[in-house]
ZAPA-794194 format. One record per residue: x negated, y negated, z of N, C-alpha, C in turn; residue in one letter. Coordinates in steps of 0.1 Angstrom, whole numbers. Atoms other than C-alpha are relative to their C-alpha. Example, Ala and Ser with C-alpha at 12.3 -4.5 7.8 and 13.67 -1.06 7.14 Angstrom:
BEGIN
{neast=-9&nnorth=12&nup=0&caeast=-123&canorth=45&caup=78&ceast=-9&cnorth=-12&cup=0&tilo=a}
{neast=9&nnorth=11&nup=0&caeast=-137&canorth=11&caup=71&ceast=8&cnorth=-11&cup=8&tilo=s}
//
This chain:
BEGIN
{neast=-2&nnorth=-5&nup=-14&caeast=-283&canorth=-931&caup=-712&ceast=-2&cnorth=15&cup=0&tilo=m}
{neast=3&nnorth=-14&nup=1&caeast=-298&canorth=-897&caup=-704&ceast=11&cnorth=8&cup=6&tilo=p}
{neast=-11&nnorth=-9&nup=-4&caeast=-274&canorth=-868&caup=-699&ceast=-6&cnorth=9&cup=12&tilo=l}
{neast=4&nnorth=-8&nup=-12&caeast=-275&canorth=-850&caup=-665&ceast=6&cnorth=14&cup=-2&tilo=i}
{neast=-6&nnorth=-14&nup=3&caeast=-272&canorth=-813&caup=-671&ceast=9&cnorth=5&cup=12&tilo=p}
{neast=-10&nnorth=-5&nup=-10&caeast=-243&canorth=-798&caup=-653&ceast=-5&cnorth=13&cup=6&tilo=e}
{neast=4&nnorth=-12&nup=-7&caeast=-250&canorth=-772&caup=-627&ceast=9&cnorth=12&cup=-5&tilo=e}
{neast=-8&nnorth=-11&nup=5&caeast=-239&canorth=-738&caup=-639&ceast=9&cnorth=5&cup=11&tilo=p}
{neast=-9&nnorth=-5&nup=-10&caeast=-208&canorth=-726&caup=-621&ceast=1&cnorth=15&cup=-1&tilo=q}
{neast=0&nnorth=-14&nup=-2&caeast=-208&canorth=-691&caup=-608&ceast=14&cnorth=5&cup=3&tilo=i}
{neast=-14&nnorth=-5&nup=-2&caeast=-174&canorth=-674&caup=-612&ceast=-1&cnorth=13&cup=8&tilo=h}
{neast=0&nnorth=-12&nup=-8&caeast=-163&canorth=-647&caup=-589&ceast=-1&cnorth=13&cup=-8&tilo=e}
{neast=1&nnorth=-12&nup=8&caeast=-160&canorth=-623&caup=-617&ceast=-14&cnorth=3&cup=-5&tilo=s}
{neast=13&nnorth=-2&nup=5&caeast=-196&canorth=-627&caup=-626&ceast=-10&cnorth=2&cup=12&tilo=a}
{neast=9&nnorth=-3&nup=-11&caeast=-212&canorth=-613&caup=-595&ceast=-12&cnorth=9&cup=-4&tilo=q}
{neast=12&nnorth=-7&nup=4&caeast=-246&canorth=-597&caup=-594&ceast=2&cnorth=15&cup=1&tilo=g}
{neast=-1&nnorth=-15&nup=0&caeast=-254&canorth=-560&caup=-596&ceast=2&cnorth=6&cup=14&tilo=p}
{neast=-2&nnorth=-5&nup=-13&caeast=-256&canorth=-556&caup=-558&ceast=15&cnorth=-1&cup=5&tilo=r}
{neast=-14&nnorth=1&nup=-4&caeast=-221&canorth=-570&caup=-553&ceast=9&cnorth=9&cup=-7&tilo=a}
{neast=-8&nnorth=-10&nup=8&caeast=-207&canorth=-548&caup=-581&ceast=-2&cnorth=13&cup=6&tilo=a}
{neast=2&nnorth=-14&nup=-6&caeast=-223&canorth=-517&caup=-566&ceast=6&cnorth=1&cup=14&tilo=s}
{neast=-6&nnorth=-1&nup=-13&caeast=-211&canorth=-526&caup=-532&ceast=15&cnorth=1&cup=-1&tilo=a}
{neast=-15&nnorth=-1&nup=2&caeast=-175&canorth=-530&caup=-544&ceast=4&cnorth=14&cup=-5&tilo=n}
{neast=-3&nnorth=-13&nup=6&caeast=-177&canorth=-497&caup=-563&ceast=0&cnorth=11&cup=10&tilo=s}
{neast=1&nnorth=-11&nup=-10&caeast=-185&canorth=-477&caup=-531&ceast=14&cnorth=1&cup=7&tilo=r}
{neast=-12&nnorth=-3&nup=-7&caeast=-156&canorth=-461&caup=-514&ceast=-3&cnorth=-1&cup=15&tilo=t}
{neast=2&nnorth=2&nup=-14&caeast=-152&canorth=-471&caup=-478&ceast=1&cnorth=13&cup=8&tilo=a}
{neast=-1&nnorth=-14&nup=-7&caeast=-159&canorth=-441&caup=-454&ceast=12&cnorth=0&cup=9&tilo=p}
{neast=-12&nnorth=-2&nup=-8&caeast=-130&canorth=-426&caup=-437&ceast=-4&cnorth=0&cup=15&tilo=t}
{neast=4&nnorth=0&nup=-15&caeast=-131&canorth=-434&caup=-399&ceast=3&cnorth=13&cup=6&tilo=p}
{neast=-2&nnorth=-12&nup=-7&caeast=-135&canorth=-404&caup=-377&ceast=8&cnorth=-2&cup=13&tilo=r}
{neast=-8&nnorth=2&nup=-12&caeast=-110&canorth=-398&caup=-349&ceast=-9&cnorth=1&cup=12&tilo=p}
{neast=7&nnorth=1&nup=-13&caeast=-122&canorth=-406&caup=-314&ceast=5&cnorth=12&cup=8&tilo=v}
{neast=-4&nnorth=-11&nup=-9&caeast=-122&canorth=-375&caup=-292&ceast=7&cnorth=-5&cup=12&tilo=p}
{neast=-7&nnorth=4&nup=-12&caeast=-97&canorth=-377&caup=-264&ceast=5&cnorth=12&cup=7&tilo=g}
{neast=-5&nnorth=-12&nup=-7&caeast=-78&canorth=-354&caup=-240&ceast=9&cnorth=8&cup=-9&tilo=p}
{neast=-9&nnorth=-9&nup=8&caeast=-61&canorth=-324&caup=-255&ceast=14&cnorth=0&cup=4&tilo=r}
{neast=-14&nnorth=0&nup=-5&caeast=-24&canorth=-323&caup=-255&ceast=3&cnorth=13&cup=7&tilo=p}
{neast=-4&nnorth=-12&nup=-8&caeast=-7&canorth=-298&caup=-232&ceast=5&cnorth=11&cup=-10&tilo=a}
{neast=-5&nnorth=-11&nup=9&caeast=-1&canorth=-263&caup=-248&ceast=15&cnorth=1&cup=1&tilo=a}
{neast=-15&nnorth=-1&nup=0&caeast=35&canorth=-258&caup=-258&ceast=4&cnorth=13&cup=8&tilo=p}
{neast=-5&nnorth=-11&nup=-8&caeast=56&canorth=-234&caup=-237&ceast=2&cnorth=12&cup=-9&tilo=s}
{neast=-2&nnorth=-12&nup=8&caeast=58&canorth=-198&caup=-248&ceast=15&cnorth=2&cup=-3&tilo=r}
{neast=-14&nnorth=-3&nup=4&caeast=90&canorth=-186&caup=-266&ceast=6&cnorth=9&cup=11&tilo=p}
{neast=-7&nnorth=-7&nup=-10&caeast=115&canorth=-173&caup=-242&ceast=-2&cnorth=-4&cup=14&tilo=g}
{neast=3&nnorth=5&nup=-14&caeast=102&canorth=-192&caup=-212&ceast=3&cnorth=-15&cup=0&tilo=r}
{neast=-4&nnorth=14&nup=1&caeast=121&canorth=-225&caup=-209&ceast=-9&cnorth=-8&cup=9&tilo=p}
{neast=7&nnorth=10&nup=-9&caeast=105&canorth=-256&caup=-194&ceast=-14&cnorth=-3&cup=-5&tilo=g}
{neast=13&nnorth=4&nup=4&caeast=72&canorth=-273&caup=-198&ceast=-11&cnorth=11&cup=4&tilo=p}
{neast=11&nnorth=-9&nup=-3&caeast=40&canorth=-253&caup=-199&ceast=-7&cnorth=-3&cup=13&tilo=a}
{neast=7&nnorth=2&nup=-13&caeast=24&canorth=-247&caup=-165&ceast=-15&cnorth=-1&cup=-2&tilo=r}
{neast=15&nnorth=1&nup=2&caeast=-12&canorth=-260&caup=-164&ceast=-7&cnorth=11&cup=9&tilo=p}
{neast=8&nnorth=-9&nup=-7&caeast=-38&canorth=-236&caup=-152&ceast=-5&cnorth=-6&cup=13&tilo=m}
{neast=5&nnorth=6&nup=-12&caeast=-46&canorth=-242&caup=-115&ceast=-15&cnorth=0&cup=0&tilo=p}
{neast=15&nnorth=0&nup=0&caeast=-82&canorth=-253&caup=-110&ceast=-6&cnorth=10&cup=9&tilo=p}
{neast=5&nnorth=-10&nup=-9&caeast=-85&canorth=-229&caup=-81&ceast=-3&cnorth=13&cup=-6&tilo=a}
{neast=3&nnorth=-13&nup=6&caeast=-83&canorth=-199&caup=-103&ceast=-13&cnorth=0&cup=-8&tilo=q}
{neast=12&nnorth=1&nup=8&caeast=-111&canorth=-211&caup=-125&ceast=-12&cnorth=0&cup=10&tilo=r}
{neast=11&nnorth=1&nup=-10&caeast=-133&canorth=-219&caup=-94&ceast=-3&cnorth=14&cup=6&tilo=a}
{neast=2&nnorth=-13&nup=-7&caeast=-128&canorth=-184&caup=-79&ceast=-1&cnorth=11&cup=-10&tilo=t}
{neast=1&nnorth=-11&nup=10&caeast=-131&canorth=-165&caup=-111&ceast=-13&cnorth=7&cup=1&tilo=r}
{neast=12&nnorth=-7&nup=-1&caeast=-157&canorth=-138&caup=-108&ceast=-5&cnorth=5&cup=-13&tilo=e}
{neast=5&nnorth=-5&nup=13&caeast=-179&canorth=-127&caup=-137&ceast=4&cnorth=14&cup=-1&tilo=p}
{neast=-4&nnorth=-14&nup=3&caeast=-168&canorth=-95&caup=-153&ceast=-12&cnorth=9&cup=1&tilo=a}
{neast=10&nnorth=-10&nup=-2&caeast=-188&canorth=-65&caup=-144&ceast=1&cnorth=11&cup=-10&tilo=v}
{neast=-1&nnorth=-9&nup=11&caeast=-196&canorth=-43&caup=-173&ceast=-2&cnorth=14&cup=6&tilo=k}
{neast=2&nnorth=-13&nup=-5&caeast=-191&canorth=-6&caup=-165&ceast=-12&cnorth=7&cup=-6&tilo=p}
{neast=11&nnorth=-7&nup=6&caeast=-220&canorth=17&caup=-170&ceast=4&cnorth=10&cup=-11&tilo=g}
{neast=-3&nnorth=-9&nup=11&caeast=-222&canorth=42&caup=-198&ceast=7&cnorth=12&cup=5&tilo=p}
{neast=-8&nnorth=-12&nup=-3&caeast=-196&canorth=69&caup=-196&ceast=5&cnorth=1&cup=15&tilo=q}
{neast=-4&nnorth=1&nup=-14&caeast=-183&canorth=57&caup=-162&ceast=15&cnorth=5&cup=0&tilo=a}
{neast=-14&nnorth=-5&nup=0&caeast=-151&canorth=77&caup=-154&ceast=9&cnorth=-10&cup=7&tilo=p}
{neast=-10&nnorth=9&nup=-7&caeast=-120&canorth=57&caup=-145&ceast=5&cnorth=6&cup=12&tilo=a}
{neast=-4&nnorth=-5&nup=-13&caeast=-110&canorth=59&caup=-109&ceast=15&cnorth=-2&cup=1&tilo=v}
{neast=-15&nnorth=1&nup=-1&caeast=-73&canorth=67&caup=-105&ceast=4&cnorth=2&cup=14&tilo=k}
{neast=-4&nnorth=-2&nup=-14&caeast=-55&canorth=63&caup=-72&ceast=7&cnorth=13&cup=2&tilo=p}
{neast=-6&nnorth=-13&nup=-3&caeast=-46&canorth=96&caup=-57&ceast=10&cnorth=0&cup=11&tilo=g}
{neast=-10&nnorth=0&nup=-11&caeast=-20&canorth=107&caup=-32&ceast=-6&cnorth=-3&cup=13&tilo=p}
{neast=5&nnorth=3&nup=-14&caeast=-23&canorth=96&caup=4&ceast=-5&cnorth=13&cup=6&tilo=a}
{neast=6&nnorth=-11&nup=-6&caeast=-46&canorth=119&caup=23&ceast=9&cnorth=5&cup=12&tilo=a}
{neast=-9&nnorth=-5&nup=-11&caeast=-27&canorth=142&caup=47&ceast=-7&cnorth=-2&cup=13&tilo=p}
{neast=5&nnorth=3&nup=-13&caeast=-31&canorth=137&caup=84&ceast=-10&cnorth=12&cup=4&tilo=v}
{neast=8&nnorth=-11&nup=-4&caeast=-46&canorth=172&caup=88&ceast=0&cnorth=10&cup=-12&tilo=a}
{neast=0&nnorth=-10&nup=11&caeast=-56&canorth=200&caup=63&ceast=11&cnorth=11&cup=3&tilo=p}
{neast=-10&nnorth=-10&nup=-1&caeast=-29&canorth=225&caup=56&ceast=-6&cnorth=14&cup=3&tilo=e}
{neast=4&nnorth=-13&nup=-4&caeast=-32&canorth=260&caup=70&ceast=0&cnorth=9&cup=-12&tilo=a}
{neast=0&nnorth=-10&nup=11&caeast=-41&canorth=289&caup=47&ceast=12&cnorth=8&cup=-1&tilo=s}
{neast=-12&nnorth=-8&nup=2&caeast=-15&canorth=312&caup=33&ceast=2&cnorth=11&cup=11&tilo=a}
{neast=-1&nnorth=-11&nup=-9&caeast=-24&canorth=340&caup=57&ceast=1&cnorth=-5&cup=15&tilo=d}
{neast=-1&nnorth=5&nup=-13&caeast=-22&canorth=317&caup=87&ceast=-12&cnorth=1&cup=9&tilo=g}
{neast=12&nnorth=-2&nup=-8&caeast=-58&canorth=322&caup=97&ceast=-5&cnorth=-14&cup=5&tilo=a}
{neast=5&nnorth=13&nup=-5&caeast=-66&canorth=285&caup=100&ceast=8&cnorth=-6&cup=11&tilo=a}
{neast=-7&nnorth=6&nup=-11&caeast=-57&canorth=269&caup=133&ceast=4&cnorth=-14&cup=-3&tilo=a}
{neast=-4&nnorth=14&nup=2&caeast=-37&canorth=237&caup=133&ceast=-9&cnorth=-10&cup=7&tilo=p}
{neast=7&nnorth=11&nup=-7&caeast=-54&canorth=204&caup=142&ceast=9&cnorth=-5&cup=12&tilo=q}
{neast=-7&nnorth=5&nup=-12&caeast=-45&canorth=191&caup=177&ceast=-4&cnorth=-14&cup=3&tilo=i}
{neast=3&nnorth=14&nup=-4&caeast=-42&canorth=154&caup=185&ceast=8&cnorth=-3&cup=13&tilo=q}
{neast=-5&nnorth=3&nup=-13&caeast=-35&canorth=139&caup=218&ceast=3&cnorth=-15&cup=1&tilo=l}
{neast=-4&nnorth=14&nup=-2&caeast=-16&canorth=106&caup=225&ceast=2&cnorth=-2&cup=15&tilo=i}
{neast=-3&nnorth=2&nup=-15&caeast=-20&canorth=95&caup=262&ceast=13&cnorth=-8&cup=2&tilo=p}
{neast=-12&nnorth=6&nup=-3&caeast=13&canorth=86&caup=276&ceast=5&cnorth=5&cup=14&tilo=a}
{neast=-6&nnorth=-5&nup=-12&caeast=32&canorth=88&caup=309&ceast=13&cnorth=8&cup=-3&tilo=s}
{neast=-12&nnorth=-8&nup=2&caeast=63&canorth=109&caup=314&ceast=11&cnorth=-9&cup=-5&tilo=a}
{neast=-11&nnorth=9&nup=5&caeast=85&canorth=79&caup=309&ceast=-3&cnorth=-6&cup=-14&tilo=d}
{neast=3&nnorth=6&nup=13&caeast=67&canorth=67&caup=278&ceast=-3&cnorth=11&cup=-11&tilo=g}
{neast=4&nnorth=-10&nup=10&caeast=61&canorth=101&caup=261&ceast=9&cnorth=1&cup=-11&tilo=a}
{neast=-10&nnorth=0&nup=11&caeast=93&canorth=100&caup=241&ceast=-2&cnorth=-11&cup=-10&tilo=l}
{neast=3&nnorth=11&nup=9&caeast=85&canorth=66&caup=227&ceast=-13&cnorth=2&cup=-8&tilo=d}
{neast=12&nnorth=-3&nup=7&caeast=50&canorth=77&caup=219&ceast=2&cnorth=11&cup=-11&tilo=a}
{neast=-3&nnorth=-10&nup=11&caeast=64&canorth=107&caup=200&ceast=7&cnorth=-6&cup=-12&tilo=a}
{neast=-7&nnorth=7&nup=11&caeast=87&canorth=84&caup=180&ceast=-10&cnorth=-7&cup=-9&tilo=e}
{neast=10&nnorth=7&nup=8&caeast=57&canorth=63&caup=170&ceast=-9&cnorth=10&cup=-8&tilo=e}
{neast=7&nnorth=-10&nup=7&caeast=38&canorth=95&caup=160&ceast=8&cnorth=5&cup=-12&tilo=a}
{neast=-8&nnorth=-4&nup=11&caeast=67&canorth=105&caup=138&ceast=0&cnorth=-10&cup=-11&tilo=v}
{neast=0&nnorth=11&nup=10&caeast=67&canorth=71&caup=121&ceast=-13&cnorth=0&cup=-7&tilo=d}
{neast=13&nnorth=-1&nup=7&caeast=30&canorth=75&caup=114&ceast=-1&cnorth=11&cup=-9&tilo=l}
{neast=0&nnorth=-12&nup=9&caeast=35&canorth=109&caup=99&ceast=7&cnorth=-3&cup=-12&tilo=l}
{neast=-8&nnorth=3&nup=12&caeast=62&canorth=97&caup=76&ceast=-7&cnorth=-10&cup=-9&tilo=l}
{neast=7&nnorth=10&nup=8&caeast=41&canorth=67&caup=66&ceast=-12&cnorth=5&cup=-7&tilo=d}
{neast=12&nnorth=-6&nup=6&caeast=11&canorth=89&caup=58&ceast=4&cnorth=9&cup=-11&tilo=s}
{neast=-4&nnorth=-8&nup=11&caeast=32&canorth=109&caup=33&ceast=7&cnorth=13&cup=4&tilo=g}
{neast=-8&nnorth=-12&nup=-4&caeast=48&canorth=137&caup=54&ceast=14&cnorth=-2&cup=-4&tilo=r}
{neast=-14&nnorth=0&nup=3&caeast=82&canorth=146&caup=43&ceast=8&cnorth=2&cup=14&tilo=a}
{neast=-7&nnorth=-1&nup=-13&caeast=109&canorth=143&caup=71&ceast=2&cnorth=15&cup=4&tilo=p}
{neast=-2&nnorth=-14&nup=-3&caeast=116&canorth=180&caup=68&ceast=-12&cnorth=8&cup=5&tilo=g}
{neast=13&nnorth=-7&nup=-4&caeast=79&canorth=188&caup=77&ceast=-2&cnorth=-2&cup=15&tilo=d}
{neast=2&nnorth=5&nup=-14&caeast=83&canorth=173&caup=113&ceast=10&cnorth=6&cup=9&tilo=v}
{neast=-8&nnorth=-5&nup=-11&caeast=96&canorth=190&caup=144&ceast=-4&cnorth=-7&cup=13&tilo=l}
{neast=3&nnorth=7&nup=-12&caeast=98&canorth=171&caup=177&ceast=6&cnorth=8&cup=12&tilo=v}
{neast=-3&nnorth=-8&nup=-11&caeast=99&canorth=190&caup=210&ceast=0&cnorth=-9&cup=13&tilo=v}
{neast=-1&nnorth=7&nup=-13&caeast=110&canorth=175&caup=244&ceast=0&cnorth=10&cup=11&tilo=t}
{neast=0&nnorth=-9&nup=-11&caeast=103&canorth=191&caup=277&ceast=9&cnorth=-5&cup=11&tilo=t}
{neast=-9&nnorth=5&nup=-10&caeast=125&canorth=169&caup=298&ceast=14&cnorth=-4&cup=-6&tilo=g}
{neast=-12&nnorth=5&nup=5&caeast=155&canorth=148&caup=288&ceast=1&cnorth=2&cup=-15&tilo=e}
{neast=-2&nnorth=-2&nup=14&caeast=169&canorth=156&caup=253&ceast=-2&cnorth=-13&cup=-7&tilo=l}
{neast=1&nnorth=12&nup=8&caeast=162&canorth=132&caup=225&ceast=15&cnorth=-4&cup=-3&tilo=h}
{neast=-14&nnorth=4&nup=2&caeast=194&canorth=111&caup=219&ceast=6&cnorth=6&cup=-13&tilo=p}
{neast=-5&nnorth=-6&nup=12&caeast=197&canorth=125&caup=184&ceast=5&cnorth=14&cup=3&tilo=w}
{neast=-4&nnorth=-14&nup=-3&caeast=197&canorth=161&caup=197&ceast=12&cnorth=1&cup=9&tilo=a}
{neast=-12&nnorth=0&nup=-8&caeast=222&canorth=153&caup=224&ceast=12&cnorth=-4&cup=-7&tilo=a}
{neast=-12&nnorth=3&nup=8&caeast=245&canorth=137&caup=199&ceast=4&cnorth=11&cup=-9&tilo=h}
{neast=-3&nnorth=-10&nup=9&caeast=243&canorth=165&caup=174&ceast=5&cnorth=13&cup=7&tilo=e}
{neast=-5&nnorth=-12&nup=-8&caeast=248&canorth=192&caup=201&ceast=14&cnorth=-2&cup=4&tilo=l}
{neast=-14&nnorth=3&nup=-4&caeast=281&canorth=175&caup=210&ceast=10&cnorth=6&cup=-11&tilo=s}
{neast=-9&nnorth=-5&nup=10&caeast=295&canorth=189&caup=177&ceast=-2&cnorth=16&cup=-1&tilo=f}
{neast=1&nnorth=-15&nup=-1&caeast=284&canorth=225&caup=186&ceast=-14&cnorth=4&cup=-5&tilo=g}
{neast=13&nnorth=-5&nup=3&caeast=252&canorth=245&caup=184&ceast=-1&cnorth=5&cup=-15&tilo=e}
{neast=1&nnorth=-5&nup=14&caeast=261&canorth=260&caup=150&ceast=-3&cnorth=-11&cup=-10&tilo=d}
{neast=3&nnorth=12&nup=9&caeast=262&canorth=226&caup=133&ceast=-13&cnorth=-6&cup=3&tilo=a}
{neast=13&nnorth=6&nup=-4&caeast=231&canorth=215&caup=152&ceast=-11&cnorth=8&cup=-7&tilo=y}
{neast=11&nnorth=-9&nup=6&caeast=209&canorth=245&caup=141&ceast=2&cnorth=1&cup=-15&tilo=w}
{neast=-1&nnorth=0&nup=15&caeast=223&canorth=244&caup=106&ceast=-8&cnorth=-11&cup=-6&tilo=a}
{neast=9&nnorth=10&nup=5&caeast=205&canorth=211&caup=102&ceast=-14&cnorth=4&cup=0&tilo=q}
{neast=14&nnorth=-5&nup=-1&caeast=173&canorth=227&caup=113&ceast=-3&cnorth=10&cup=-12&tilo=h}
{neast=2&nnorth=-10&nup=11&caeast=177&canorth=255&caup=87&ceast=0&cnorth=-7&cup=-13&tilo=e}
{neast=1&nnorth=8&nup=13&caeast=184&canorth=229&caup=60&ceast=-14&cnorth=-5&cup=-3&tilo=a}
{neast=14&nnorth=4&nup=2&caeast=149&canorth=215&caup=66&ceast=-2&cnorth=-12&cup=-8&tilo=g}
{neast=1&nnorth=12&nup=8&caeast=156&canorth=181&caup=50&ceast=-2&cnorth=-12&cup=8&tilo=d}
{neast=1&nnorth=12&nup=-9&caeast=151&canorth=158&caup=80&ceast=-8&cnorth=4&cup=12&tilo=d}
{neast=7&nnorth=-2&nup=-12&caeast=131&canorth=154&caup=112&ceast=10&cnorth=7&cup=10&tilo=v}
{neast=-9&nnorth=-7&nup=-9&caeast=145&canorth=179&caup=138&ceast=-5&cnorth=-1&cup=14&tilo=f}
{neast=4&nnorth=2&nup=-14&caeast=145&canorth=173&caup=176&ceast=6&cnorth=12&cup=8&tilo=y}
{neast=-4&nnorth=-12&nup=-7&caeast=147&canorth=204&caup=198&ceast=-5&cnorth=-1&cup=15&tilo=a}
{neast=4&nnorth=-1&nup=-13&caeast=145&canorth=211&caup=235&ceast=-10&cnorth=11&cup=2&tilo=d}
{neast=10&nnorth=-10&nup=-1&caeast=115&canorth=231&caup=247&ceast=6&cnorth=13&cup=4&tilo=a}
{neast=-6&nnorth=-13&nup=-5&caeast=138&canorth=257&caup=263&ceast=5&cnorth=8&cup=-12&tilo=a}
{neast=-5&nnorth=-7&nup=12&caeast=152&canorth=265&caup=228&ceast=-10&cnorth=0&cup=-11&tilo=a}
{neast=10&nnorth=0&nup=11&caeast=119&canorth=264&caup=209&ceast=-2&cnorth=13&cup=-6&tilo=l}
{neast=1&nnorth=-13&nup=6&caeast=120&canorth=301&caup=204&ceast=9&cnorth=2&cup=-12&tilo=s}
{neast=-9&nnorth=-1&nup=12&caeast=148&canorth=296&caup=179&ceast=-5&cnorth=-8&cup=-12&tilo=r}
{neast=5&nnorth=8&nup=10&caeast=129&canorth=270&caup=159&ceast=-10&cnorth=7&cup=-9&tilo=a}
{neast=10&nnorth=-6&nup=10&caeast=109&canorth=280&caup=128&ceast=-12&cnorth=-9&cup=-1&tilo=t}
{neast=12&nnorth=8&nup=1&caeast=75&canorth=268&caup=119&ceast=1&cnorth=-12&cup=-10&tilo=a}
{neast=0&nnorth=11&nup=9&caeast=69&canorth=234&caup=103&ceast=-14&cnorth=-5&cup=0&tilo=r}
{neast=14&nnorth=5&nup=1&caeast=37&canorth=217&caup=92&ceast=-5&cnorth=-9&cup=11&tilo=p}
{neast=4&nnorth=8&nup=-11&caeast=37&canorth=191&caup=119&ceast=10&cnorth=1&cup=12&tilo=a}
{neast=-8&nnorth=-1&nup=-12&caeast=50&canorth=195&caup=155&ceast=-5&cnorth=-10&cup=10&tilo=v}
{neast=3&nnorth=11&nup=-10&caeast=52&canorth=166&caup=180&ceast=6&cnorth=4&cup=13&tilo=v}
{neast=-5&nnorth=-4&nup=-13&caeast=56&canorth=175&caup=217&ceast=-1&cnorth=-12&cup=9&tilo=v}
{neast=0&nnorth=10&nup=-10&caeast=67&canorth=149&caup=242&ceast=2&cnorth=6&cup=14&tilo=a}
{neast=0&nnorth=-5&nup=-14&caeast=59&canorth=158&caup=278&ceast=7&cnorth=-11&cup=8&tilo=l}
{neast=-8&nnorth=11&nup=-6&caeast=87&canorth=136&caup=291&ceast=7&cnorth=5&cup=13&tilo=n}
{neast=-6&nnorth=-5&nup=-12&caeast=94&canorth=155&caup=323&ceast=3&cnorth=15&cup=-1&tilo=g}
{neast=-3&nnorth=-14&nup=0&caeast=108&canorth=189&caup=331&ceast=-9&cnorth=7&cup=10&tilo=g}
{neast=7&nnorth=-7&nup=-10&caeast=94&canorth=216&caup=353&ceast=-14&cnorth=4&cup=-5&tilo=s}
{neast=13&nnorth=-4&nup=4&caeast=58&canorth=227&caup=353&ceast=0&cnorth=13&cup=-9&tilo=e}
{neast=-1&nnorth=-12&nup=8&caeast=68&canorth=261&caup=339&ceast=4&cnorth=-3&cup=-14&tilo=e}
{neast=-5&nnorth=4&nup=13&caeast=86&canorth=245&caup=310&ceast=-11&cnorth=-6&cup=-8&tilo=v}
{neast=10&nnorth=7&nup=8&caeast=57&canorth=223&caup=300&ceast=-12&cnorth=10&cup=-3&tilo=e}
{neast=11&nnorth=-10&nup=3&caeast=31&canorth=251&caup=303&ceast=4&cnorth=9&cup=-11&tilo=v}
{neast=-4&nnorth=-9&nup=10&caeast=52&canorth=274&caup=281&ceast=3&cnorth=-8&cup=-13&tilo=a}
{neast=-4&nnorth=7&nup=12&caeast=61&canorth=246&caup=256&ceast=-12&cnorth=-2&cup=-9&tilo=a}
{neast=12&nnorth=3&nup=8&caeast=25&canorth=239&caup=244&ceast=-4&cnorth=12&cup=-8&tilo=l}
{neast=3&nnorth=-11&nup=8&caeast=16&canorth=274&caup=233&ceast=11&cnorth=3&cup=-11&tilo=p}
{neast=-11&nnorth=-2&nup=9&caeast=50&canorth=278&caup=217&ceast=0&cnorth=-10&cup=-12&tilo=a}
{neast=1&nnorth=10&nup=11&caeast=47&canorth=245&caup=198&ceast=-12&cnorth=2&cup=-9&tilo=a}
{neast=12&nnorth=-3&nup=7&caeast=11&canorth=254&caup=188&ceast=3&cnorth=11&cup=-10&tilo=l}
{neast=-2&nnorth=-11&nup=10&caeast=24&canorth=286&caup=172&ceast=10&cnorth=-3&cup=-11&tilo=g}
{neast=-9&nnorth=5&nup=10&caeast=50&canorth=267&caup=152&ceast=-5&cnorth=-11&cup=-8&tilo=r}
{neast=7&nnorth=11&nup=7&caeast=26&canorth=240&caup=139&ceast=-9&cnorth=7&cup=-10&tilo=a}
{neast=9&nnorth=-6&nup=10&caeast=11&canorth=252&caup=106&ceast=-12&cnorth=-9&cup=-4&tilo=s}
{neast=11&nnorth=9&nup=4&caeast=-11&canorth=221&caup=101&ceast=-4&cnorth=-9&cup=12&tilo=a}
{neast=3&nnorth=11&nup=-10&caeast=-9&canorth=196&caup=130&ceast=9&cnorth=1&cup=12&tilo=l}
{neast=-7&nnorth=1&nup=-13&caeast=1&canorth=195&caup=167&ceast=-3&cnorth=-12&cup=7&tilo=l}
{neast=2&nnorth=12&nup=-7&caeast=5&canorth=162&caup=184&ceast=7&cnorth=1&cup=13&tilo=i}
{neast=-5&nnorth=-1&nup=-14&caeast=10&canorth=161&caup=222&ceast=-1&cnorth=-13&cup=6&tilo=v}
{neast=0&nnorth=13&nup=-7&caeast=21&canorth=130&caup=240&ceast=2&cnorth=3&cup=15&tilo=c}
{neast=-1&nnorth=-2&nup=-14&caeast=14&canorth=131&caup=277&ceast=-13&cnorth=-3&cup=7&tilo=g}
{neast=12&nnorth=2&nup=-8&caeast=-12&canorth=131&caup=304&ceast=-12&cnorth=9&cup=-5&tilo=d}
{neast=11&nnorth=-8&nup=7&caeast=-46&canorth=141&caup=288&ceast=-6&cnorth=11&cup=9&tilo=p}
{neast=6&nnorth=-11&nup=-8&caeast=-60&canorth=160&caup=318&ceast=10&cnorth=12&cup=1&tilo=q}
{neast=-10&nnorth=-12&nup=-1&caeast=-28&canorth=181&caup=322&ceast=0&cnorth=7&cup=-13&tilo=r}
{neast=-1&nnorth=-7&nup=13&caeast=-27&canorth=188&caup=285&ceast=-12&cnorth=8&cup=-3&tilo=i}
{neast=12&nnorth=-8&nup=2&caeast=-63&canorth=199&caup=284&ceast=0&cnorth=13&cup=9&tilo=n}
{neast=-1&nnorth=-11&nup=-9&caeast=-57&canorth=221&caup=314&ceast=10&cnorth=11&cup=-5&tilo=a}
{neast=-10&nnorth=-10&nup=4&caeast=-26&canorth=237&caup=299&ceast=-4&cnorth=7&cup=-13&tilo=m}
{neast=5&nnorth=-6&nup=12&caeast=-42&canorth=243&caup=265&ceast=-12&cnorth=8&cup=2&tilo=l}
{neast=12&nnorth=-8&nup=-3&caeast=-74&canorth=256&caup=280&ceast=-12&cnorth=-5&cup=-8&tilo=g}
{neast=11&nnorth=6&nup=7&caeast=-96&canorth=234&caup=258&ceast=2&cnorth=-15&cup=-1&tilo=a}
{neast=-1&nnorth=14&nup=1&caeast=-103&canorth=198&caup=254&ceast=4&cnorth=-4&cup=-15&tilo=s}
{neast=-5&nnorth=4&nup=13&caeast=-86&canorth=179&caup=225&ceast=-5&cnorth=-14&cup=-2&tilo=v}
//
């Protein structure tokens, strides 16, 4: 009886060269899949979660402008004065400004002018307010304590001073003088403007009827 040759059995340990080489290779390390970045941690000393950057800031961000060669840095300077200061010898005439107002509204217009002067950088002691009619409430109140105490505040020169036009001859010069034509006789108003102009070293502001003021000053303002 002929013998049937047995089929050779292939064991797992006897694999071919391709299988051995494939097993000898090291499997590649998988790369991480890119995803959203985690939120930045909060800065030390500032509790709470980090605040994300608002998208509006990025959208409105302007490109940086490179300064030219040797461009001097611009530094903010002091506020420009309302009018140039007079020279030391008093040769320069003060600037004259006119605020149209009725006799009833002249005192309110003068108060607004004082506020503008202080906001523009004038010191309170640089301002003198003159009334031709009814006294300013501050002047009436301070005069109730006596004229000596009243004029002592003028000599101190550390605050806005309110004076009646009839007593303007006693007042000394200040950089800015504001005149309120709030009534009074024609003679008082006519005499008040030249006297106030002589005590304003830099600026004279007149609140009243423009035509009357131009006529009393003898020149248009």
